N, C-alpha and C positions, 0 to 999 in steps of 0.2 A: 757365311759363304756367299760369294758373288755368283751371278748367273753363269759366268764362264766356267768356274770350277765345278758347279753342279752339272752343267752340260757335259763337261769332260768326264766326270765320274760316271754319269749316266751312260755315255757312249762306251766307256771302258767296260762296265759291267754288262751292258747289252751284248757287246762283242764276245765277252767271255762266256756268257750263257749260250749264245748262238753257236760258238765254236765247240763247246762241250756237248751241246745237244747234237750237233752234226756228227760228232765222233762217238757218241754213246752207242753201244751195241755193235760197233765195228771193232774187230780184233786188231790190236796193234801188232804188227808183224816184224818191225825193225828192232834189232837188239843193238843199242848204242855201245854196249860193253864189248862187242865182238870187234876184233881187228879186221877191217874190211879187206886188206890185202891177204891175210891168212884165210879169210872166208872164201875169197875167190880161188886161192890156191887149193883149198880143200874141195871145192866144187869141181875144179879142173881134174883133180886126182880121181874123183868119182867117175868122171866121164871116161877115164882110162880103164876103169874096172867094170864097166857095164857090158853086158852081152851084146846088145845092139848099140850102134854108135849114138852118142848124145852130145849136144852142145850145152853150154851154160847159158841160161836165160837169167840175166842179172837185172833186177828191178832196183834202180837207184832212186832213193827218196828218203822219207823219214816219217815217223809217227806224227809229226807236225803237219803233214800234208794230207788233207782230206781225200784228194784225188788218188794219192798213192794207196791209201787204205781201201778206198772204194775199188780200185783195180784188183788188188789182192783178194778182196772178198768176192768180186765178180768172177774171177777165174777159178776160185776154189768152189764156188757154188754151182757153176755150170758143168755138168758131167762131161759133155763133149770136149770142152776146152780143157778141163782138168785132165782128162785121159790123154789128150794130145800132148799136153805138157809132160805128163808122167812118162809117156812113151818116147819122147824126143829130147827132153831137156833135163838138166839139173837146175831147178828154179831156186834162186836165192834173192833175198831182200837185203841189199847193201845199204847201210845207214849212211846218210850224208846230212850234215847239219851246217847250213851256210853261216850260222851264227857262232860256230865253234872256233873260229880262227883268231883266238885271242893272243896266242904266243907263237913264236917263230917255229917251234917244234911241230905244233899242230898245223900251221900253215904249210910246212914242208910235207907232212903226211897227206894232207888234203890234196895238195898239188900233185904228189906222186900218184894218188888214187885216180884223180881226174885225168892225168896224162896217160895212165895205163888203160883207162876206159875210153880214150879218144876225145876227151873234153866234152862229154855229153850234156853237161849242165846247161849248155846254150839252148837246149830245147825245152827247158822247164822240167817239171816233175809231175808224176814219175816219168822217168826216161828208161827205156828198155834197151839193154845192150846184149847182143848175141856174141858169144865167144866160141871159137872152135876149140877142139880138144887140145891144141897147143897154147891156147890163151890169146890168140889173135882176135882182135875185134873185127867181126865180119859185117856187122850191121848195128846201127844206132837208130832206134825208133822213137820218134816224137809221139808220145801217147795221145796228144790232142787229135791226131788223125784217126784214132780208134774210138773217140767219144761220140756220143749221141745224146742230146738233151742233157739230163742230169746224171748220165751214166755212160756205159760203154756199149758198143754195138757188137753183138755176137758174130755176125758175118765178117766184120772188119778184123776182129781179133783172131778169128779162125784163119782168115786169109793170111794175115801177118805170120801167125805161128806155122802154118803149113808151108809158106813160102821160104822160111828160113830154117826148117828142120834139116838135119844132116843129109838125108836122102834126096832132098830137093836141091840143096846147094851142091852136093857132090854125089851124083847118082851111082858112081862106081863103089861107094862104101857098102 
């Protein structure tokens, strides 16, 4: 083996170990087997059946994205944020795999999903999309504005979630 091959293998295995280590212990929340359009429709149906008005909080990303998993873990562990989400949103994790567009059918499905959600991939991942009870996109949040250091900032996340809850957007509800 030449030095270039050894260096390439070393880099590949080092990256693999680092990636696996970064995701170990973090729950994978995206289910690639779910139809994302049906998942969104089901969440919207739930908003219609709740006693208090709720919006859909759609976290678009994938298990391949460490920041996506970190955000999901962050909001589930913080009791204040978790309660705010439970009270005001139907929270879903919609799987998006940018590497899945191998055939025309999959490309069309991906395009339809991204069009429905307002082309949010332009902000990177995870991206948070707020849908009203009729399925209209009312806000797309670039999650990088919620970050701090190697994680997320509680005050920023709370401010975002409070600002887009149903009673803040439409006080007459």
